[in-house]
N, C-alpha and C positions, 0 to 999 in steps of 0.2 A: 461779151457776145450775147446777142438776144437768142432766146429759144424760139422754136418754130411758131408757137402760139403768139408770142409777143410780136414777132416779126410779121406774122399774118395780120394781126390786129392793126399794126402800124401801117401796113400797106393798104388795108381796107379804109382806114381813116383818111389817108392821103387821097385815095381814089374818090371817096365821098366828098372831100373838100374840093378837089378839082372839078368834080361833076357839078356841085352846087355853085361854085365860083362862075362857071361858064353858062349856067342855066339861063341867066337873065338876059344875055346878049347874043344868043345864037338862034338860028332857025330850027324848025322842027326836024328837018332831015339831018341836020348836024347832031342833034340830040340823039337820034337813032344810031348814028355812027359812034358816038361816044359810048352809048349803052353797050354796043357790040364790043367795043374795045375794052370796056371795064369788065364785061363778062369773060372775055378772052384772058385778060390780065389776072382775074381772080382764079381762073382755071389753071393758069401757070403756077400759082402758089402751091398747088398740089404736086407739081413735078419738081423733085429735089434737084435734078441736074440743070444747071445754068438758070435757075429761076430768078436769081437776083439780077443777072445780066438782062434777061428777057423783060422783067418787070420795069427795070430802069428805062429800057427802050420804049415800052408801052406808056409809061408815065410821061416821058418826054413827048411822045407822039400825040397824046390827048390834047396838049396845048397846041393850038394851030399856029 
């Protein structure tokens, strides 16, 4: 089982990967939406209750 810091790092790396992956083929307004979603997802990391469920939903939502 991963500790919180390792889990947080893993989630951040996944978010960065998804963000970079999509950057080349989307429009400016979609980039803004992704940035908002990433910020929201990163804030969820700090909430211990249901954070894994919420982050999974957010990670799935980032891919259009």
